[in-house]
N, CA, C and O of each residue as an XYZ file, in Angstrom:
836
protein
N      -7.128     16.974     -3.823
C      -6.865     15.947     -2.503
C      -6.535     16.817     -1.696
O      -5.749     17.695     -2.054
N      -7.026     16.792     -0.473
C      -6.701     17.439      0.878
C      -5.663     16.870      1.436
O      -5.778     15.786      2.009
N      -4.057     17.770      1.312
C      -3.137     17.205      1.962
C      -2.837     16.967      3.491
O      -2.046     17.745      4.024
N      -3.287     16.164      4.091
C      -3.207     15.635      5.852
C      -1.546     16.151      6.251
O      -1.366     17.217      6.840
N      -0.509     15.341      5.889
C       0.599     15.196      6.072
C       1.333     15.729      4.872
O       0.824     15.746      3.751
N       2.798     16.253      5.198
C       3.494     16.562      4.053
C       5.240     16.179      4.949
O       5.324     16.462      6.144
N       6.075     15.754      4.455
C       7.151     15.656      4.828
C       8.308     15.387      3.281
O       7.815     15.114      2.187
N       9.432     15.492      3.433
C      10.013     15.197      2.443
C      10.020     13.722      1.821
O       9.761     13.729      0.618
N      10.267     12.422      2.389
C       9.500     11.180      2.251
C       8.167     10.935      1.810
O       7.755     10.373      0.795
N       7.425     11.596      3.001
C       5.999     10.900      2.833
C       4.863     11.708      2.810
O       4.733     12.185      3.937
N       4.006     12.077      2.086
C       2.537     12.330      2.407
C       1.470     11.796      2.396
O       1.315     10.739      1.783
N       0.574     12.333      3.001
C      -1.016     11.503      3.096
C      -2.035     12.707      2.907
O      -2.049     13.829      3.413
N      -2.905     12.066      1.976
C      -3.988     12.885      1.348
C      -4.863     12.147      1.634
O      -4.784     10.964      1.966
N      -6.134     13.077      1.477
C      -7.440     12.616      1.891
C      -8.301     13.117      0.413
O      -8.262     14.230     -0.111
N      -9.051     11.925     -0.030
C      -9.672     12.646     -1.809
C     -11.215     13.295     -1.099
O     -11.587     13.569      0.042
N     -11.684     13.338     -2.156
C     -13.311     13.924     -1.934
C     -13.979     12.519     -1.790
O     -13.745     11.406     -2.261
N     -15.120     13.160     -0.747
C     -15.992     11.673     -0.093
C     -16.218     10.874     -1.447
O     -15.863      9.704     -1.304
N     -16.625     11.110     -2.517
C     -17.090     10.217     -3.666
C     -16.369      9.460     -4.243
O     -16.669      8.348     -4.678
N     -15.060     10.156     -4.311
C     -13.738      9.131     -4.379
C     -13.386      8.033     -3.476
O     -13.313      6.815     -3.638
N     -13.127      9.051     -2.170
C     -13.244      7.631     -1.342
C     -13.829      6.638     -1.358
O     -13.171      5.598     -1.371
N     -15.755      6.555     -1.366
C     -16.778      5.787     -1.872
C     -16.411      4.637     -2.530
O     -16.587      3.446     -2.270
N     -15.860      5.225     -3.444
C     -15.749      4.290     -4.880
C     -14.603      3.313     -4.791
O     -14.660      2.131     -5.133
N     -13.325      4.077     -4.185
C     -12.490      3.300     -4.050
C     -12.546      2.081     -2.879
O     -12.003      0.987     -3.035
N     -13.158      2.400     -1.912
C     -13.467      1.552     -0.737
C     -14.675      0.221     -1.490
O     -14.407     -0.974     -1.615
N     -15.958      0.895     -1.881
C     -16.442     -0.258     -3.046
C     -16.092     -1.098     -3.320
O     -16.316     -2.250     -2.949
N     -15.148     -0.472     -4.393
C     -14.504     -1.217     -5.267
C     -13.788     -2.420     -4.939
O     -13.813     -3.518     -5.495
N     -12.960     -1.903     -3.646
C     -11.702     -2.896     -2.591
C     -12.492     -4.171     -2.361
O     -12.226     -5.299     -2.776
N     -13.955     -3.602     -1.300
C     -14.637     -4.368     -0.784
C     -15.216     -5.766     -2.075
O     -15.232     -6.948     -1.732
N     -15.557     -5.397     -3.231
C     -15.691     -6.016     -3.818
C     -15.218     -7.510     -4.229
O     -15.818     -8.575     -4.377
N     -13.690     -7.048     -4.359
C     -12.333     -7.934     -4.472
C     -12.048     -8.766     -3.696
O     -11.327     -9.743     -3.902
N     -12.891     -8.294     -2.170
C     -12.256     -9.403     -0.972
C     -13.223    -10.282     -0.783
O     -13.137    -11.462     -0.446
N     -14.485     -9.398     -1.107
C     -15.693     -9.838     -1.500
C     -16.108    -12.067     -2.352
O     -16.898    -12.970     -2.081
N     -14.787    -11.813     -3.515
C     -14.269    -13.247     -3.901
C     -14.018    -14.070     -2.985
O     -14.404    -15.162     -3.400
N     -13.512    -14.195     -1.783
C     -12.860    -14.764     -0.928
C     -13.430    -15.606      0.035
O     -13.634    -14.903      1.025
N     -13.710    -16.503      0.199
C     -14.154    -17.326      1.133
C     -13.414    -17.643      2.531
O     -12.572    -18.474      2.870
N     -14.152    -16.539      3.232
C     -13.436    -16.434      4.899
C     -14.008    -17.459      5.770
O     -15.220    -17.668      5.754
N     -13.183    -18.137      6.559
C     -12.903    -18.749      7.209
C     -12.163    -18.781      8.678
O     -11.106    -18.158      8.768
N     -12.547    -19.314      9.565
C     -12.272    -19.088     10.692
C     -11.105    -19.007     10.823
O     -10.638    -20.037     10.337
N      -9.850    -18.011     11.426
C      -8.336    -18.040     11.463
C      -7.556    -17.605     10.156
O      -6.346    -17.391     10.222
N      -8.204    -17.484      9.049
C      -7.738    -16.823      7.981
C      -8.483    -17.521      6.777
O      -9.539    -18.078      7.079
N      -8.070    -17.574      5.395
C      -9.173    -17.393      4.253
C      -8.856    -19.436      3.559
O      -8.015    -20.214      3.108
N     -10.357    -19.277      3.995
C      -9.801    -20.892      2.872
C      -9.924    -20.980      1.778
O     -11.028    -21.042      1.238
N      -8.622    -21.012      1.055
C      -7.992    -21.362     -0.293
C      -8.406    -22.548     -1.130
O      -8.163    -23.727     -0.870
N      -9.128    -22.029     -2.274
C      -8.903    -23.137     -3.295
C      -8.249    -22.950     -4.508
O      -7.951    -21.822     -4.901
N      -7.972    -24.083     -5.210
C      -7.017    -24.449     -6.207
C      -7.279    -23.182     -7.049
O      -6.296    -22.852     -7.713
N      -8.518    -22.281     -7.202
C      -8.961    -21.529     -8.213
C      -8.659    -20.102     -7.677
O      -8.643    -19.107     -8.402
N      -8.386    -20.092     -6.156
C      -8.011    -18.880     -5.275
C      -7.404    -17.786     -6.012
O      -6.604    -18.399     -6.719
N      -7.317    -16.958     -6.203
C      -6.048    -16.234     -6.798
C      -5.229    -15.117     -5.606
O      -4.212    -14.474     -5.868
N      -5.825    -15.101     -4.532
C      -5.092    -14.839     -3.366
C      -3.992    -15.809     -2.813
O      -4.079    -17.037     -2.809
N      -3.021    -15.117     -2.381
C      -1.778    -16.083     -1.497
C      -1.108    -15.160     -0.758
O      -0.980    -13.945     -0.910
N      -0.669    -15.973      0.128
C      -0.281    -15.650      1.775
C       0.869    -14.567      0.931
O       1.065    -14.594     -0.284
N       1.534    -13.654      1.898
C       2.635    -12.583      1.761
C       3.223    -13.207      3.000
O       2.754    -13.405      4.121
N       4.673    -13.516      2.323
C       5.581    -14.486      3.319
C       6.227    -13.183      4.009
O       6.528    -13.532      5.151
N       6.443    -12.334      3.886
C       6.876    -11.137      4.542
C       5.546    -11.109      5.709
O       5.935    -11.446      6.827
N       4.619    -10.896      5.664
C       3.825    -10.429      6.848
C       3.006    -11.451      7.167
O       2.962    -12.571      6.657
N       2.464    -11.071      7.903
C       1.611    -12.405      9.234
C       0.041    -11.993      8.833
O      -0.511    -10.907      9.007
N      -0.523    -13.271      8.212
C      -1.997    -13.038      8.241
C      -2.462    -12.083      7.249
O      -3.521    -11.458      7.185
N      -1.180    -12.110      6.293
C      -1.923    -10.852      4.873
C      -1.471    -11.990      3.736
O      -0.704    -12.953      3.764
N      -2.497    -11.281      2.530
C      -3.191    -11.955      1.278
C      -3.013    -10.577      0.741
O      -3.194     -9.431      1.154
N      -2.473    -11.301     -0.627
C      -2.540    -10.458     -1.457
C      -3.243    -10.746     -2.843
O      -3.015    -11.918     -3.142
N      -3.953    -10.163     -3.728
C      -4.375    -10.107     -4.918
C      -3.731     -9.516     -6.029
O      -4.127     -8.368     -6.229
N      -3.011     -9.852     -6.687
C      -2.204     -9.002     -7.669
C      -2.928     -8.268     -8.564
O      -4.123     -8.528     -8.701
N      -2.372     -7.324     -9.252
C      -3.862     -6.743    -10.490
C      -3.957     -7.631    -11.402
O      -5.044     -7.774    -11.963
N      -2.937     -8.364    -11.731
C      -3.443     -9.637    -13.223
C      -4.723     -9.962    -12.755
O      -5.654     -9.736    -13.527
N      -5.063    -10.621    -11.251
C      -6.054    -10.888    -11.209
C      -7.333     -9.940    -11.119
O      -8.307    -10.518    -11.603
N      -7.537     -9.069    -10.799
C      -8.566     -7.912    -11.475
C      -9.215     -7.687    -12.064
O      -8.635     -7.564    -13.143
N     -10.305     -7.481    -12.199
C     -11.256     -7.225    -13.624
C     -10.683     -6.383    -14.054
O      -9.601     -5.982    -13.627
N     -11.540     -5.764    -15.367
C     -11.321     -4.976    -16.073
C     -11.551     -3.709    -15.253
O     -10.637     -3.009    -14.816
N     -12.891     -3.470    -15.079
C     -13.358     -2.897    -14.351
C     -12.742     -2.013    -12.922
O     -12.807     -0.816    -12.643
N     -12.154     -3.144    -12.213
C     -11.317     -2.646    -11.012
C      -9.780     -2.213    -11.330
O      -8.980     -1.565    -10.654
N      -9.677     -2.774    -12.527
C      -8.475     -2.233    -12.535
C      -8.677     -0.310    -13.098
O      -8.053      0.648    -12.641
N      -9.573     -0.303    -14.012
C      -9.474      0.639    -14.368
C     -10.303      2.086    -13.369
O     -10.508      3.182    -13.892
N     -10.584      1.842    -12.270
C     -11.146      2.526    -11.011
C      -9.576      3.270    -10.243
O      -9.312      4.293     -9.611
N      -8.753      1.958    -10.795
C      -7.417      2.320     -9.663
C      -6.552      3.465    -10.682
O      -6.073      4.599    -10.677
N      -6.717      2.446    -11.400
C      -6.088      3.612    -12.602
C      -6.482      4.755    -13.072
O      -5.636      5.370    -13.721
N      -7.574      5.263    -12.938
C      -8.093      6.605    -12.719
C      -8.083      7.310    -11.637
O      -7.922      8.522    -11.490
N      -8.271      6.452    -10.854
C      -7.458      7.154     -9.234
C      -6.180      7.384     -8.894
O      -5.901      8.411     -8.277
N      -5.099      6.358     -9.284
C      -3.961      6.794     -8.777
C      -3.511      7.468    -10.051
O      -3.148      8.620     -9.816
N      -3.406      7.100    -11.427
C      -2.683      8.107    -12.387
C      -3.405      9.074    -12.635
O      -2.591      9.896    -13.055
N      -4.389      9.545    -12.662
C      -5.830     10.467    -13.035
C      -5.640     11.797    -11.453
O      -4.928     12.793    -11.324
N      -6.700     11.111    -10.490
C      -6.727     12.071     -9.373
C      -5.606     12.240     -8.650
O      -5.494     13.262     -7.972
N      -4.746     11.420     -8.668
C      -3.078     11.765     -8.159
C      -1.751     11.607     -8.881
O      -0.646     11.103     -8.683
N      -2.538     12.425    -10.009
C      -1.174     12.601    -11.238
C      -0.324     13.537    -10.829
O       0.746     13.388    -11.417
N      -0.304     14.643     -9.918
C       0.383     15.979     -9.937
C       1.082     15.531     -8.188
O       2.207     15.954     -7.920
N       0.386     14.764     -7.229
C       1.199     14.412     -6.503
C       2.128     13.045     -6.869
O       3.091     12.752     -6.161
N       1.746     12.254     -8.027
C       2.735     11.152     -7.892
C       3.842     11.932     -9.037
O       5.048     11.830     -8.814
N       3.492     12.486     -9.913
C       4.900     13.677    -10.254
C       5.702     14.355     -9.721
O       6.866     14.626    -10.014
N       5.039     14.655     -8.874
C       6.506     15.765     -7.161
C       6.902     14.435     -6.616
O       8.044     14.294     -6.177
N       6.001     13.388     -6.607
C       7.020     12.257     -5.649
C       8.168     11.838     -6.682
O       9.348     11.824     -6.333
N       7.854     11.578     -7.665
C       8.827     11.088     -8.653
C      10.010     12.214     -8.926
O      11.058     11.775     -9.400
N       9.947     13.201     -8.741
C      10.605     14.674     -9.058
C      11.922     14.135     -7.902
O      13.145     14.094     -8.034
N      11.088     13.803     -6.864
C      11.736     14.023     -5.509
C      12.732     13.097     -5.859
O      13.719     13.573     -5.298
N      13.057     12.187     -6.370
C      13.786     10.604     -6.127
C      14.271     10.597     -7.394
O      14.548      9.531     -7.944
N      14.427     11.787     -8.000
C      15.333     12.654     -9.409
C      14.885     11.646    -10.566
O      15.670     11.013    -11.272
N      14.014     11.619    -10.612
C      12.989     10.813    -12.038
C      13.074     12.046    -13.070
O      12.965     13.112    -12.463
N      13.227     12.195    -14.379
C      13.517     13.204    -15.479
C      12.844     12.381    -16.448
O      12.378     13.116    -17.319
N      12.643     11.408    -16.624
C      12.456     10.358    -17.798
C      10.913      9.846    -17.205
O      10.340     10.278    -16.205
N      10.412      8.721    -18.214
C       9.196      8.185    -17.856
C       9.781      7.056    -16.842
O      10.937      6.830    -16.483
N       8.212      6.263    -16.429
C       8.156      5.505    -15.402
C       7.352      4.489    -15.319
O       6.365      4.701    -16.024
N       7.295      3.256    -14.671
C       6.436      2.231    -15.331
C       5.825      1.495    -13.970
O       6.602      1.116    -13.094
N       4.600      1.342    -13.861
C       4.248     -0.083    -13.022
C       5.045     -1.036    -12.348
O       4.820     -2.165    -12.786
N       5.961     -1.007    -11.374
C       6.259     -2.469    -10.929
C       5.436     -3.425    -10.292
O       5.416     -4.632    -10.533
N       4.765     -2.816     -9.472
C       3.954     -3.619     -8.620
C       2.834     -3.439     -7.947
O       2.876     -2.609     -7.038
N       1.544     -4.159     -8.210
C       0.141     -3.342     -8.104
C      -0.539     -4.720     -7.547
O      -0.409     -5.840     -8.042
N      -1.304     -4.351     -6.380
C      -1.634     -5.787     -5.510
C      -2.569     -4.914     -4.642
O      -2.280     -3.845     -4.104
N      -3.819     -5.617     -4.607
C      -4.843     -5.377     -3.363
C      -4.077     -6.211     -2.088
O      -3.492     -7.273     -2.298
N      -4.115     -5.927     -1.474
C      -3.876     -6.340      0.179
C      -4.796     -6.847      1.371
O      -5.855     -6.249      1.176
N      -4.922     -7.510      2.321
C      -5.581     -8.097      3.090
C      -5.034     -8.303      4.506
O      -4.445     -9.371      4.672
N      -5.078     -7.886      5.037
C      -4.568     -8.087      6.296
C      -5.569     -8.537      7.296
O      -6.359     -7.657      7.637
N      -5.719     -9.699      7.841
C      -6.700    -10.543      8.978
C      -6.097     -9.934     10.502
O      -4.939     -9.670     10.825
N      -7.353     -9.832     11.266
C      -7.007     -9.207     12.576
C      -5.801    -10.565     13.107
O      -5.762    -11.795     13.137
N      -5.116     -9.632     13.390
C      -4.022     -9.961     14.280
C      -2.559    -10.075     13.597
O      -1.478    -10.438     14.061
N      -2.932     -9.638     12.360
C      -1.742     -9.518     11.306
C      -1.054     -8.125     11.274
O      -1.565     -7.056     11.607
N       0.146     -8.333     10.830
C       1.114     -7.149     10.627
C       2.203     -7.321      9.959
O       2.694     -8.416      9.686
N       2.643     -6.227      9.656
C       4.034     -6.106      8.406
C       5.140     -5.603      9.198
O       5.089     -4.491      9.722
N       6.201     -6.427      9.311
C       7.282     -6.044      9.698
C       8.045     -4.805      9.090
O       7.808     -4.302      7.991
N       8.972     -4.413      9.966
C       9.627     -3.150      9.372
C      10.286     -3.928      8.203
O      10.704     -5.086      8.202
N      10.276     -2.851      7.039
C      10.739     -3.421      5.354
C      11.146     -1.895      4.591
O      11.013     -0.749      5.020
N      11.607     -2.322      3.495
C      10.874     -0.968      2.413
C      10.892     -1.821      1.419
O      11.303     -2.939      1.107
N      10.121     -0.623      0.899
C       9.554     -1.818     -0.855
C      10.444     -1.765     -1.945
O      10.100     -2.365     -2.964
N      11.539     -1.155     -1.935
C      12.526     -1.203     -2.692
C      13.860     -0.160     -2.351
O      13.891      1.053     -2.148
N      14.877     -1.142     -2.383
C      15.986     -0.663     -2.125
C      17.066      0.466     -3.060
O      18.229      0.747     -2.769
N      16.239      0.993     -4.277
C      16.527      1.515     -5.325
C      15.383      2.884     -4.943
O      14.520      2.875     -4.065
N      15.722      4.043     -5.940
C      14.648      5.379     -6.160
C      13.471      4.393     -7.048
O      13.538      3.722     -8.078
N      12.213      4.749     -5.898
C      11.173      4.476     -6.420
C       9.772      4.766     -5.443
O       9.681      4.709     -4.217
N       8.987      5.015     -6.213
C       7.399      5.830     -5.348
C       6.532      4.619     -5.058
O       6.527      3.676     -5.849
N       5.767      4.611     -3.907
C       5.038      3.299     -3.360
C       3.696      4.558     -2.833
O       3.662      5.681     -2.329
N       2.876      3.675     -3.255
C       1.423      4.235     -3.431
C      -0.111      3.484     -2.625
O      -0.917      2.746     -3.191
N      -0.158      3.941     -1.223
C      -1.099      2.998     -0.492
C      -2.421      3.470     -0.678
O      -2.728      4.594     -0.280
N      -3.091      2.860     -1.142
C      -4.315      3.736     -0.694
C      -5.354      2.574     -0.345
O      -5.600      1.629     -1.095
N      -5.914      2.788      0.885
C      -7.396      2.337      2.028
C      -8.473      2.456      1.677
O      -9.120      3.471      1.421
N      -8.858      0.885      1.630
C     -10.124      1.022      0.946
C     -11.396      0.487      2.555
O     -12.379     -0.240      2.408
N     -11.081      0.925      3.512
C     -11.753      0.838      4.811
C     -11.123      1.163      6.209
O      -9.961      0.777      6.330
N     -11.544      1.648      7.026
C     -11.258      1.750      8.619
C     -11.573      0.725      9.177
O     -12.602      0.058      9.068
N     -10.068      0.475     10.217
C     -10.608     -0.694     11.115
C      -9.350     -0.723     12.308
O      -8.145     -0.506     12.182
N      -9.980     -1.004     13.235
C      -9.107     -0.909     14.370
C      -7.617     -1.263     14.208
O      -7.407     -2.291     13.563
N      -6.482     -0.559     14.705
C      -5.156     -0.856     14.212
C      -4.677     -0.401     13.084
O      -4.940      0.575     12.381
N      -3.549     -1.706     12.992
C      -3.130     -2.044     11.594
C      -2.505     -0.510     11.065
O      -2.175     -0.406      9.884
N      -2.389      0.453     11.831
C      -1.530      1.590     11.659
C      -0.073      1.766     10.817
O       1.031      1.399     11.220
N      -0.311      2.275      9.836
C       0.894      2.395      9.256
C       1.990      3.270     10.303
O       1.646      4.340     10.804
N       3.159      2.741     10.516
C       4.150      3.409     10.967
C       5.387      3.743     10.233
O       5.897      2.718      9.780
N       6.166      5.003      9.907
C       6.696      5.117      9.005
C       7.717      5.956      9.978
O       7.586      6.554     11.045
N       8.991      5.653      8.915
C      10.112      6.704      9.848
C      10.598      7.118      8.339
O      10.808      6.486      7.304
N      10.692      8.836      8.827
C      10.404     10.342      8.167
C      11.563     10.835      8.433
O      11.973     11.281      9.505
N      12.249     10.718      7.125
C      13.236     12.001      7.615
C      14.665     11.157      7.772
O      14.828      9.960      8.006
N      15.715     12.297      7.543
C      17.039     11.626      8.635
C      16.743     11.618     10.113
O      17.563     11.137     10.895
N      15.787     12.048     10.457
C      16.259     12.510     11.938
C      15.297     11.548     12.900
O      15.173     11.589     14.124
N      14.847     10.925     12.216
C      14.029      9.519     12.651
C      12.772      9.017     13.180
O      12.290      7.969     13.611
N      12.288     10.863     12.838
C      11.101     11.062     13.077
C       9.738      9.820     12.949
O       9.429      9.362     11.849
N       9.306      9.563     13.734
C       7.912      8.990     13.144
C       6.720      9.206     13.115
O       6.193      9.604     14.154
N       5.996      9.032     12.038
C       5.015      9.154     11.592
C       3.893      8.196     11.779
O       4.352      7.056     11.710
N       2.820      8.194     11.955
C       1.875      7.092     11.966
C       0.605      7.389     11.575
O      -0.056      8.257     12.145
N       0.242      6.814     10.746
C      -1.475      6.370     10.009
C      -2.392      5.833      9.601
O      -2.595      5.099      8.635
N      -3.185      6.362     10.666
C      -4.490      5.328     10.773
C      -5.202      4.578      9.866
O      -6.233      5.229      9.696
N      -5.253      3.608      9.198
C      -6.191      3.679      8.277
C      -7.262      4.022      7.878
O      -7.993      4.086      8.867
N      -7.948      4.359      6.753
C      -9.320      4.969      6.761
C      -9.761      4.697      5.410
O      -8.961      4.473      4.502
N     -10.971      4.711      5.262
C     -11.540      4.630      3.413
C     -11.188      5.843      2.742
O     -11.737      6.938      2.867
N      -9.966      5.460      1.831
C     -10.211      6.655      0.926
C      -8.618      7.427      1.134
O      -8.087      8.059      0.221
N      -8.029      7.248      2.426
C      -6.767      7.865      2.737
C      -5.394      7.159      1.584
O      -5.133      6.020      1.195
N      -4.883      8.288      1.393
C      -3.770      7.662      0.667
C      -2.489      8.283      0.902
O      -2.404      9.505      1.023
N      -1.195      7.298      0.996
C       0.065      7.331      1.499
C       0.984      7.641      0.302
O       1.405      6.630     -0.260
N       1.325      8.639     -0.132
C       2.525      8.726     -1.190
C       3.899      8.914     -0.953
O       4.305     10.071     -0.839
N       4.966      7.630     -0.826
C       6.129      7.670     -0.248
C       6.780      7.632     -0.992
O       6.327      7.623     -2.137
N       8.561      7.578     -0.733
C       9.951      7.039     -1.381
C       9.860      5.312     -0.798
O       9.933      4.825      0.330
N       9.691      4.789     -2.003
C       9.404      3.465     -1.483
C      10.915      2.721     -0.873
O      11.015      1.522     -0.614
N      12.009      3.724     -0.726
C      13.195      3.324      0.114
C      12.643      3.449      1.863
O      13.210      2.898      2.807
N      11.646      4.150      1.933
C      11.366      4.604      3.386
C      10.728      3.523      4.336
O       9.640      2.975      4.161
N      11.673      3.303      5.450
C      11.351      2.390      6.387
C      10.032      2.665      6.788
O       9.503      3.776      6.753
N       9.340      1.253      7.302
C       7.891      1.347      7.179
C       7.822     -0.068      8.110
O       8.692     -0.920      8.292
N       6.326      0.033      8.664
C       5.813     -1.449      8.834
C       4.375     -1.222      9.372
O       4.106     -0.148      9.910
N       3.502     -2.137      9.253
C       2.027     -2.055      9.949
C       1.731     -2.792     10.804
O       1.846     -4.017     10.830
N       1.143     -1.783     11.914
C       1.056     -2.767     13.035
C      -0.197     -3.538     13.209
O      -1.114     -3.365     12.406
N      -0.312     -4.352     14.164
C      -1.343     -5.138     14.104
C      -2.801     -5.322     13.867
O      -3.337     -5.162     14.964
N      -3.457     -5.511     13.208
C      -5.088     -5.354     12.997
C      -5.535     -6.083     14.222
O      -5.257     -7.242     14.527
N      -6.380     -5.098     14.973
C      -7.095     -5.220     16.218
C      -8.501     -5.077     15.856
O      -8.782     -4.381     14.880
N      -9.556     -5.745     16.632
C     -11.128     -5.849     16.658
C     -11.122     -7.113     15.555
O     -10.266     -7.960     15.296
N     -12.508     -6.849     15.006
C     -12.720     -8.159     14.464
C     -12.906     -7.548     12.407
O     -13.579     -8.277     11.679
N     -12.230     -6.222     11.784
C     -12.503     -6.572     10.860
C     -11.270     -6.195     10.192
O     -10.431     -5.476     10.735
N     -11.112     -6.813      8.672
C      -9.859     -6.277      8.377
C      -9.362     -5.552      7.765
O     -10.027     -4.691      7.189
N      -7.851     -5.616      7.633
C      -7.521     -3.900      6.785
C      -7.671     -4.168      5.087
O      -7.165     -5.239      4.751
N      -8.299     -3.350      3.931
C      -7.743     -3.536      3.025
C      -7.094     -2.234      2.668
O      -7.221     -1.204      3.330
N      -6.114     -2.404      1.140
C      -5.311     -1.578      0.905
C      -5.358     -1.983     -0.567
O      -6.079     -2.912     -0.931
N      -4.552     -1.254     -1.461
C      -4.094     -1.330     -2.843
C      -2.641     -0.764     -2.641
O      -2.395      0.108     -1.807
N      -1.977     -1.159     -3.223
C      -0.434     -1.230     -2.856
C       0.128     -0.868     -4.496
O       0.121     -1.815     -5.282
N       0.559      0.350     -4.948
C       1.193      0.430     -6.612
C       2.547      1.439     -5.922
O       2.652      2.354     -5.106
N       3.460      0.621     -6.823
C       4.457      0.822     -6.811
C       4.850      1.370     -8.018
O       4.201      0.952     -8.977
N       5.765      2.226     -8.280
C       6.188      2.974     -9.611
C       7.471      3.712     -9.351
O       7.895      4.432     -8.447
N       8.100      3.072    -10.941
C       9.770      3.483    -10.414
C       9.974      4.013    -12.350
O       9.419      3.883    -13.440
N      11.048      4.576    -11.764
C      11.981      5.352    -13.752
C      12.153      3.705    -14.182
O      12.393      2.703    -13.508
N      11.919      3.916    -15.585
C      12.178      3.092    -16.753
C      13.501      2.638    -16.522
O      13.825      1.508    -16.888
N      14.475      3.564    -15.828
C      15.790      3.003    -15.912
C      16.406      2.252    -14.478
O      17.584      2.030    -14.199
N      15.027      1.913    -13.591
C      15.312      1.442    -12.768
C      15.562     -0.166    -13.131
O      15.104     -0.881    -14.023
N      16.864     -0.510    -11.603
C      17.311     -2.598    -11.890
C      15.419     -3.063    -11.974
O      14.478     -2.586    -11.339
N      15.444     -4.155    -13.020
C      14.910     -5.104    -13.121
C      13.888     -6.009    -11.735
O      12.754     -6.449    -11.550
N      15.021     -5.899    -11.133
C      15.154     -6.881     -9.581
C      14.008     -6.399     -8.615
O      14.018     -5.207     -8.309
N      13.079     -7.162     -8.135
C      12.523     -6.486     -6.982
C      12.981     -6.552     -5.803
O      13.667     -7.555     -5.606
N      12.845     -5.766     -4.825
C      13.162     -6.054     -3.441
C      11.991     -6.316     -2.030
O      12.103     -6.724     -0.874
N      10.995     -5.875     -2.808
C      10.000     -5.294     -2.360
C       9.687     -6.668     -1.177
O       9.972     -7.854     -1.348
N       9.043     -6.056     -0.019
C       8.960     -6.951      1.476
C      10.083     -7.050      1.733
O      10.101     -7.737      2.754
N      11.450     -6.710      1.364
C      12.816     -6.805      2.021
C      12.625     -6.564      3.741
O      12.093     -5.538      4.165
N      13.067     -7.513      4.538
C      13.203     -6.866      5.817
C      14.665     -5.798      6.145
O      15.769     -5.602      5.637
N      13.885     -5.312      7.277
C      14.810     -4.473      7.551
C      16.793     -5.503      8.096
O      16.958     -6.647      8.519
N      17.408     -4.854      7.919
C      19.050     -5.921      8.576
C      18.416     -5.668     10.155
O      19.277     -5.957     10.986
N      17.804     -5.446     10.454
C      17.606     -5.391     12.001
C      16.455     -6.612     12.579
O      15.773     -7.270     11.793
N      16.414     -6.704     13.448
C      15.161     -7.301     14.243
C      14.166     -6.785     14.736
O      13.009     -7.100     14.458
N      14.738     -5.373     16.046
C      14.047     -4.585     16.507
C      13.576     -3.705     16.148
O      13.375     -3.781     14.936
N      13.154     -2.533     16.715
C      12.612     -1.388     16.389
C      13.633     -0.829     15.925
O      14.650     -1.187     16.518
N      13.889      0.285     14.686
C      14.837      1.285     14.638
C      15.058      2.169     15.481
O      14.171      2.827     16.023
N      16.450      2.304     15.722
C      16.564      2.921     16.973
C      16.506      4.945     16.180
O      16.579      5.909     16.942
């Protein structure tokens, strides 16, 4: 993995080209199951995607609905190819024991869609975001460190963001005509609280100071 950005709470990584292509192709096949319509997704009773209430024009496919082949690709990529980076991130949040996967899902953000300022968790955990394609707009904006430094990450095929799940972040609106594709995995220490605060909005409506 080539490290593009490193900060106390966020790392941005670029995998080898063949790994990036495999991740992108796998995620595009997932999205290919959905019948796309004007203005969004035409959902049927059997459609496993559901709308994320915390986002605009974003749909998610939980890992429980992935095929075994799709699951194997991302398990190998995240827990194999990113093993060292994931271990380092868990160490930084003070994890000295085992960990579990608390959440894993594919995300599709339609043109015009965005995600408001939020934290993935309110307790120590690690978020891993893997992008499956490039698109116009849709940048991840992160408030990194105590000084309020803004980090902006454009979505590119195979790019990986590993960050403290308590980090404040948002996704800017997707422009153009291509959706943004990504996989989110949240890993937490086994002693973490069972309740999830994923997608919990920040306690203010405007940009953080």
